[in-house]
DOPADREN-640074 format. One line per 3 residues: number of its first residue (from 0); their letters; for each residue x, z, y of N, C-alpha, C, CB. Coordinates in pm, whole numbers, plus 50000, padded with zeros to 5 digits. Glycine has a CB too. Example, Ala and Ser with C-alpha at 12.3 -4.5 7.8 and 13.67 -1.06 7.14 Angstrom:
2
0 = as = 51319,50780,49431,51230,50780,49550,51320,50780,49670,51131,50905,49553 ~ 51285,50708,49775,51367,50714,49894,51290,50787,50003,51408,50572,49940
END
This chain:
100
0 = miq = 85373,07118,36015,85232,07144,35991,85209,07163,35841,85144,07029,36047 ~ 85134,07262,35807,85102,07294,35668,84991,07200,35620,85059,07442,35653 ~ 85002,07159,35495,84899,07074,35434,84821,07156,35334,84962,06949,35365
3 = fkk = 84691,07135,35331,84606,07201,35233,84552,07099,35135,84490,07277,35302 ~ 84562,07130,35008,84494,07054,34904,84377,07141,34859,84590,07015,34783 ~ 84263,07080,34845,84142,07156,34812,84103,07132,34666,84026,07118,34906
6 = skh = 84085,07240,34592,84040,07226,34454,83891,07189,34453,84064,07358,34374 ~ 83845,07136,34341,83703,07102,34331,83617,07228,34344,83673,07030,34198 ~ 83668,07341,34296,83594,07468,34307,83576,07508,34454,83667,07580,34230
9 = fle = 83682,07489,34532,83673,07521,34675,83574,07429,34744,83812,07511,34741 ~ 83583,07299,34716,83492,07202,34780,83346,07230,34743,83529,07060,34739 ~ 83321,07267,34618,83185,07301,34577,83134,07423,34654,83179,07329,34425
12 = wld = 83221,07523,34669,83180,07642,34744,83152,07607,34890,83289,07751,34736 ~ 83242,07530,34951,83224,07494,35091,83094,07415,35110,83345,07411,35141 ~ 83066,07322,35020,82942,07244,35028,82819,07331,35007,82944,07133,34925
15 = slr = 82835,07442,34935,82720,07529,34907,82682,07618,35025,82750,07615,34786 ~ 82768,07627,35125,82736,07709,35242,82621,07644,35318,82861,07727,35335 ~ 82511,07712,35325,82393,07657,35392,82403,07666,35544,82267,07728,35345
18 = skp = 82474,07765,35590,82486,07790,35733,82593,07698,35794,82520,07937,35759 ~ 82550,07612,35884,82647,07524,35952,82747,07604,36035,82574,07425,36042 ~ 82704,07709,36106,82803,07790,36179,82905,07856,36086,82732,07897,36262
21 = ara = 82861,07898,35969,82955,07960,35873,83056,07857,35826,82879,08019,35752 ~ 83010,07738,35791,83100,07632,35747,83198,07598,35859,83021,07506,35704 ~ 83149,07593,35982,83235,07562,36097,83341,07671,36115,83151,07548,36225
24 = rvl = 83304,07798,36095,83401,07908,36108,83510,07898,36002,83330,08043,36097 ~ 83471,07866,35879,83570,07852,35771,83664,07737,35803,83499,07828,35635 ~ 83610,07623,35843,83694,07507,35874,83784,07532,35995,83607,07384,35899
27 = arl = 83733,07604,36095,83815,07637,36212,83930,07728,36172,83730,07704,36322 ~ 83902,07822,36083,84007,07913,36036,84115,07837,35961,83948,08023,35947 ~ 84075,07740,35879,84171,07658,35806,84252,07571,35901,84099,07569,35702
30 = dha = 84188,07525,36008,84260,07446,36109,84369,07530,36174,84162,07393,36216 ~ 84339,07653,36207,84440,07743,36265,84552,07769,36165,84375,07878,36308 ~ 84515,07786,36039,84615,07814,35935,84710,07696,35916,84547,07848,35803
33 = qwg = 84661,07574,35937,84749,07457,35924,84865,07463,36021,84669,07329,35946 ~ 84847,07534,36129,84953,07547,36230,85030,07678,36213,84894,07540,36371 ~ 85009,07745,36100,85086,07865,36069,85019,07996,36106,85214,07858,36138
36 = nfg = 84902,07991,36167,84831,08113,36206,84726,08146,36100,84765,08096,36347 ~ 84769,08216,35995,84679,08248,35885,84587,08365,35917,84758,08278,35760 ~ 84622,08445,36013,84538,08558,36050,84533,08664,35941,84398,08511,36079
39 = dce = 84416,08720,35917,84398,08832,35824,84404,08783,35680,84264,08903,35852 ~ 84519,08800,35617,84541,08759,35478,84607,08872,35401,84628,08630,35471 ~ 84586,08869,35270,84648,08971,35185,84692,08908,35054,84549,09088,35158
42 = alg = 84810,08946,35008,84859,08902,34877,84785,08980,34769,85014,08922,34864 ~ 84738,08908,34667,84660,08971,34560,84734,08979,34428,84531,08896,34540 ~ 84851,08918,34423,84927,08914,34298,84917,08778,34232,84879,09022,34203
45 = ngv = 85012,08749,34144,85016,08621,34072,85023,08501,34167,84895,08607,33981 ~ 85074,08522,34288,85087,08413,34384,84959,08375,34455,85140,08295,34316 ~ 84855,08455,34440,84724,08426,34501,84708,08513,34626,84608,08451,34400
48 = fem = 84654,08452,34731,84629,08521,34858,84482,08511,34895,84717,08461,34971 ~ 84436,08609,34971,84298,08613,35018,84300,08603,35171,84225,08742,34971 ~ 84232,08503,35224,84216,08488,35369,84077,08542,35404,84233,08336,35415
51 = rih = 84072,08643,35488,83945,08704,35526,83893,08641,35654,83960,08857,35542 ~ 83766,08604,35651,83701,08546,35769,83590,08643,35809,83644,08400,35740 ~ 83608,08707,35921,83517,08812,35965,83396,08750,36034,83588,08910,36060
54 = ygp = 83307,08698,35951,83184,08636,36000,83080,08645,35888,83208,08486,36044 ~ 82957,08665,35924,82850,08670,35824,82877,08777,35720,82834,08534,35757 ~ 82866,08739,35592,82886,08838,35485,83032,08868,35456,82820,08789,35360
57 = gyr = 83123,08818,35538,83266,08841,35516,83323,08738,35421,83290,08982,35460 ~ 83329,08614,35467,83376,08504,35382,83522,08523,35346,83356,08370,35452 ~ 83557,08472,35228,83694,08478,35177,83734,08339,35129,83707,08582,35062
60 = vyf = 83860,08304,35153,83917,08181,35097,84041,08224,35020,83952,08075,35210 ~ 84047,08185,34894,84159,08221,34807,84250,08100,34792,84109,08271,34668 ~ 84381,08124,34807,84475,08012,34804,84605,08055,34740,84499,07957,34944
63 = trr = 84685,07955,34704,84818,07977,34652,84912,07877,34717,84821,07965,34496 ~ 85036,07912,34721,85136,07825,34785,85204,07741,34678,85242,07909,34864 ~ 85219,07613,34704,85280,07522,34609,85423,07486,34646,85198,07397,34597
66 = dev = 85454,07472,34771,85592,07456,34819,85594,07493,34966,85644,07308,34797 ~ 85693,07449,35039,85709,07492,35178,85587,07463,35266,85829,07426,35239 ~ 85526,07347,35247,85420,07309,35340,85288,07270,35273,85466,07196,35424
69 = vyl = 85275,07292,35144,85151,07257,35076,85088,07383,35016,85176,07150,34965 ~ 84964,07405,35049,84889,07518,34995,84768,07463,34922,84847,07618,35108 ~ 84733,07525,34813,84618,07484,34735,84505,07583,34759,84654,07475,34584
72 = lli = 84395,07534,34814,84277,07618,34836,84202,07625,34704,84186,07561,34951 ~ 84195,07743,34647,84142,07760,34511,83991,07774,34506,84204,07881,34448 ~ 83938,07865,34586,83796,07898,34577,83758,07975,34703,83764,07981,34448
75 = ggd = 83632,07985,34729,83582,08065,34840,83475,08160,34791,83527,07975,34953 ~ 83441,08255,34873,83337,08351,34838,83309,08440,34956,83378,08435,34716 ~ 83248,08553,34929,83225,08651,35035,83245,08791,34978,83083,08636,35096
78 = kst = 83228,08888,35062,83256,09027,35023,83177,09069,34899,83225,09121,35140 ~ 83055,09020,34887,82970,09063,34775,83018,09012,34639,82828,09016,34798 ~ 83096,08905,34638,83145,08848,34511,83297,08859,34500,83104,08701,34500
81 = qkr = 83357,08944,34582,83503,08950,34596,83576,08977,34465,83538,09057,34695 ~ 83536,09076,34389,83609,09109,34265,83606,08993,34166,83549,09234,34200 ~ 83490,08934,34149,83477,08820,34058,83557,08701,34110,83329,08781,34041
84 = diq = 83553,08676,34241,83625,08563,34300,83776,08578,34285,83589,08549,34448 ~ 83827,08699,34299,83971,08722,34285,84016,08687,34143,84008,08869,34318 ~ 83941,08734,34044,83976,08702,33905,83969,08552,33879,83883,08776,33808
87 = rak = 83868,08488,33933,83853,08343,33915,83965,08268,33985,83716,08296,33970 ~ 84003,08310,34105,84111,08245,34180,84242,08256,34103,84127,08308,34320 ~ 84269,08373,34047,84392,08390,33969,84392,08300,33846,84410,08537,33927
90 = qia = 84276,08285,33781,84267,08199,33664,84286,08053,33703,84131,08219,33594 ~ 84227,08010,33813,84242,07871,33859,84388,07844,33892,84152,07844,33982 ~ 84454,07938,33960,84596,07921,33995,84680,07909,33868,84646,08039,34081
93 = edf = 84650,07991,33769,84724,07986,33642,84701,07852,33572,84681,08103,33550 ~ 84578,07803,33574,84548,07674,33512,84623,07561,33581,84397,07647,33517 ~ 84633,07565,33714,84707,07462,33787,84855,07467,33753,84687,07479,33938
96 = ekk = 84909,07588,33738,85052,07601,33703,85080,07541,33566,85095,07748,33705 ~ 84989,07559,33472,85007,07504,33338,85007,07352,33340,84898,07555,33245 ~ 84929,07292,33431,84921,07146,33441,85046,07086,33502,84801,07106,33523
99 = e = 85115,07163,33586,85232,07109,33658,85356,07111,33574,85257,07185,33784
END
């Protein structure tokens, strides 16, 4: 089973979702991913991946892999903030690498 560590940026985004059904969809998708079913994902470069959740405005979860079974959830967003979120996710991933 895959383990997810959540960054403070990701937790802030998740808490900011006003829609309970949207939050439930994101959490359900992460539950499936813990068992290896990541679904619609794309590599973005610099070790950062985008998980697309086809609900509402098109939610996105950005993550990076830390070892075989640990993934770090960097940040979340939606289609309207995608370009900015990708740059931010890459910066957060780089900052975490510097700390390790």
